[in-house]
Backbone as numpy.savetxt, mean C-alpha at the origin, in Angstrom:
# Nx Ny Nz CAx CAy CAz Cx Cy Cz
1.85 -30.99 -5.06 3.11 -30.37 -5.41 2.88 -29.05 -6.15
1.90 -29.06 -7.05 1.61 -27.85 -7.82 1.07 -26.75 -6.92
0.28 -27.11 -5.90 -0.26 -26.12 -4.97 0.85 -25.47 -4.16
1.84 -26.25 -3.75 2.94 -25.70 -2.98 3.75 -24.70 -3.80
3.94 -24.99 -5.06 4.67 -24.07 -5.93 3.87 -22.78 -6.10
2.55 -22.92 -6.28 1.68 -21.75 -6.42 1.71 -20.90 -5.16
1.59 -21.53 -4.00 1.60 -20.79 -2.74 2.96 -20.14 -2.49
4.03 -20.83 -2.83 5.36 -20.26 -2.66 5.57 -19.07 -3.58
5.07 -19.17 -4.80 5.20 -18.05 -5.74 4.43 -16.83 -5.25
3.24 -17.06 -4.70 2.45 -15.94 -4.16 3.18 -15.31 -2.97
3.73 -16.14 -2.09 4.46 -15.61 -0.93 5.68 -14.80 -1.34
6.44 -15.31 -2.28 7.63 -14.60 -2.73 7.24 -13.28 -3.40
6.21 -13.32 -4.23 5.75 -12.10 -4.89 5.26 -11.07 -3.87
4.51 -11.54 -2.87 4.02 -10.64 -1.83 5.15 -10.00 -1.05
6.14 -10.78 -0.67 7.26 -10.22 0.07 8.04 -9.22 -0.79
8.19 -9.52 -2.08 8.88 -8.57 -2.96 8.08 -7.27 -3.11
6.75 -7.38 -3.16 5.93 -6.17 -3.24 6.04 -5.35 -1.96
6.04 -6.00 -0.81 6.17 -5.28 0.45 7.55 -4.62 0.55
8.58 -5.33 0.15 9.93 -4.77 0.19 10.03 -3.58 -0.77
9.47 -3.70 -1.96 9.55 -2.58 -2.91 8.71 -1.39 -2.42
7.57 -1.65 -1.80 6.77 -0.56 -1.24 7.49 0.15 -0.11
8.11 -0.61 0.78 8.87 -0.01 1.88 10.09 0.73 1.36
10.75 0.20 0.35 11.89 0.89 -0.26 11.45 2.23 -0.84
10.29 2.22 -1.47 9.76 3.46 -2.05 9.44 4.47 -0.95
8.97 4.00 0.20 8.69 4.90 1.32 9.96 5.48 1.92
11.00 4.68 1.99 12.22 5.10 2.66 13.08 6.00 1.78
13.17 5.72 0.49 14.16 6.36 -0.36 13.73 7.68 -1.00
12.49 8.10 -0.85 12.06 9.29 -1.56 11.45 10.31 -0.61
11.46 11.55 -1.05 10.81 12.63 -0.33 9.60 13.17 -1.12
9.32 12.58 -2.26 8.22 13.02 -3.11 6.91 12.38 -2.64
5.91 13.21 -2.42 4.65 12.75 -1.81 3.92 11.71 -2.67
3.89 11.91 -3.98 3.18 10.97 -4.86 3.87 9.61 -4.84
5.19 9.59 -4.83 5.91 8.32 -4.78 5.66 7.60 -3.45
5.50 8.35 -2.39 5.19 7.75 -1.09 3.80 7.13 -1.11
2.84 7.82 -1.72 1.49 7.28 -1.83 1.50 5.99 -2.66
2.26 5.98 -3.73 2.36 4.78 -4.56 3.00 3.63 -3.77
4.02 3.94 -2.97 4.65 2.90 -2.14 3.68 2.30 -1.14
2.84 3.15 -0.54 1.84 2.64 0.40 0.84 1.75 -0.32
0.43 2.15 -1.51 -0.53 1.36 -2.29 0.05 0.00 -2.67
1.29 -0.01 -3.09 1.93 -1.29 -3.47 2.01 -2.22 -2.27
2.41 -1.70 -1.11 2.50 -2.54 0.09 1.12 -3.05 0.51
0.10 -2.22 0.37 -1.25 -2.65 0.74 -1.79 -3.71 -0.22
-1.43 -3.63 -1.47 -1.85 -4.67 -2.42 -1.21 -6.02 -2.05
0.01 -5.98 -1.57 0.66 -7.21 -1.12 -0.06 -7.78 0.10
-0.48 -6.91 1.01 -1.22 -7.37 2.18 -2.54 -8.00 1.75
-3.22 -7.40 0.78 -4.46 -7.97 0.26 -4.21 -9.34 -0.35
-3.10 -9.47 -1.05 -2.76 -10.76 -1.65 -2.49 -11.81 -0.58
-1.85 -11.41 0.52 -1.62 -12.35 1.63 -2.93 -12.77 2.29
-3.86 -11.84 2.42 -5.15 -12.18 3.03 -5.89 -13.18 2.14
-5.87 -12.97 0.84 -6.53 -13.90 -0.09 -5.85 -15.27 -0.03
-4.52 -15.29 0.03 -3.80 -16.56 0.11 -4.13 -17.30 1.40
-4.20 -16.57 2.51 -4.53 -17.24 3.78 -5.95 -17.78 3.75
-6.87 -17.08 3.11 -8.23 -17.60 2.97 -8.27 -18.83 2.08
-7.44 -18.84 1.06 -7.36 -20.01 0.16 -6.80 -21.22 0.90
-5.77 -21.01 1.69 -5.15 -22.12 2.42 -6.07 -22.66 3.49
-6.75 -21.76 4.23 -7.61 -22.21 5.32 -8.99 -22.64 4.86
-9.36 -22.34 3.63 -10.66 -22.72 3.12 -11.75 -21.70 3.40
-11.39 -20.54 3.90 -12.35 -19.48 4.19 -12.21 -18.35 3.17
-12.47 -18.63 1.90 -12.33 -17.61 0.87 -13.32 -16.47 1.07
-14.53 -16.79 1.54 -15.54 -15.75 1.73 -15.10 -14.74 2.79
-14.58 -15.23 3.89 -14.11 -14.34 4.95 -12.92 -13.51 4.48
-12.03 -14.13 3.71 -10.87 -13.42 3.19 -11.30 -12.32 2.22
-12.29 -12.60 1.40 -12.78 -11.58 0.47 -13.40 -10.41 1.21
-14.08 -10.70 2.31 -14.66 -9.64 3.13 -13.58 -8.74 3.71
-12.52 -9.37 4.22 -11.42 -8.58 4.77 -10.72 -7.76 3.69
-10.58 -8.32 2.51 -9.92 -7.59 1.42 -10.76 -6.40 0.98
-12.06 -6.58 0.89 -12.92 -5.45 0.52 -12.81 -4.35 1.57
-12.79 -4.72 2.84 -12.64 -3.73 3.91 -11.29 -3.02 3.81
-10.23 -3.78 3.56 -8.91 -3.15 3.45 -8.79 -2.26 2.22
-9.49 -2.61 1.14 -9.48 -1.76 -0.05 -10.17 -0.43 0.24
-11.28 -0.48 0.97 -11.97 0.76 1.33 -11.07 1.64 2.20
-10.40 1.04 3.18 -9.49 1.80 4.04 -8.34 2.35 3.21
-7.84 1.56 2.29 -6.73 1.98 1.44 -7.12 3.18 0.57
-8.33 3.18 0.04 -8.79 4.29 -0.79 -8.92 5.56 0.05
-9.43 5.43 1.26 -9.56 6.60 2.13 -8.18 7.18 2.45
-7.24 6.33 2.76 -5.88 6.80 3.05 -5.27 7.47 1.82
-5.47 6.89 0.64 -4.92 7.47 -0.58 -5.54 8.83 -0.89
-6.85 8.96 -0.67 -7.51 10.24 -0.96 -7.05 11.33 0.01
-6.93 11.00 1.28 -6.47 11.98 2.26 -5.02 12.38 1.95
-4.18 11.41 1.63 -2.78 11.72 1.31 -2.68 12.54 0.03
-3.53 12.25 -0.96 -3.52 13.04 -2.19 -3.98 14.47 -1.92
-4.94 14.63 -1.03 -5.37 15.98 -0.66 -4.26 16.76 0.02
-3.53 16.10 0.89 -2.38 16.75 1.53 -1.33 17.10 0.49
-1.10 16.19 -0.47 -0.10 16.44 -1.51 -0.50 17.63 -2.38
-1.78 17.74 -2.71 -2.24 18.86 -3.54 -2.06 20.19 -2.80
-2.44 20.20 -1.53 -2.26 21.43 -0.76 -0.79 21.77 -0.55
0.04 20.76 -0.40 1.48 20.99 -0.27 2.04 21.60 -1.55
1.58 21.11 -2.70 2.04 21.65 -3.97 1.54 23.08 -4.18
0.31 23.35 -3.79 -0.23 24.71 -3.93 0.53 25.71 -3.07
0.91 25.29 -1.89 1.57 26.21 -0.96 3.04 26.42 -1.30
3.77 25.34 -1.63 5.22 25.44 -1.80 5.71 25.22 -3.23
4.86 24.76 -4.12 5.28 24.54 -5.51 6.05 23.26 -5.72
6.16 22.43 -4.69 6.78 21.11 -4.84 6.08 20.14 -3.90
6.33 18.88 -4.11 5.71 17.85 -3.26 6.73 17.20 -2.34
7.72 17.95 -1.94 8.73 17.46 -1.03 8.15 17.41 0.39
8.23 16.25 1.03 7.61 16.11 2.35 8.38 16.87 3.42
9.58 17.29 3.13 10.31 18.10 4.11 9.66 19.46 4.32
8.83 19.87 3.37 8.09 21.13 3.53 6.95 21.00 4.52
6.55 19.78 4.87 5.45 19.59 5.83 5.79 20.13 7.21
7.07 20.19 7.56 7.46 20.71 8.86 7.26 22.22 8.96
7.14 22.89 7.82 6.94 24.34 7.80 5.49 24.73 7.96
4.57 23.77 7.87 3.15 24.09 7.97 2.79 24.44 9.41
1.88 25.35 9.55 1.39 25.73 10.87 -0.11 25.55 10.90
-0.64 25.25 12.08 -2.09 25.16 12.16 -2.59 24.09 13.05
């Protein structure tokens, strides 16, 4: 009974994190807030992978997948931060609507 409550709490928390990350992606035009929304959603995905490994008994495999997803997440965050910095240097704001004005 205690395990079911724990698993349900993790599932509910994960879904709330994904919903809040997607809400952050949809409702803002600020590049840093979008990066934060992506990070929050990816942390929820990592939590789901760990939970699935716990339920199936393959914690080692789940940890491997989480480490891989963290590496991919860091690469995405660094590339997005680089784009945000260049966007700020060029236009003085981090509004993603300015991305349509870029040429190259």
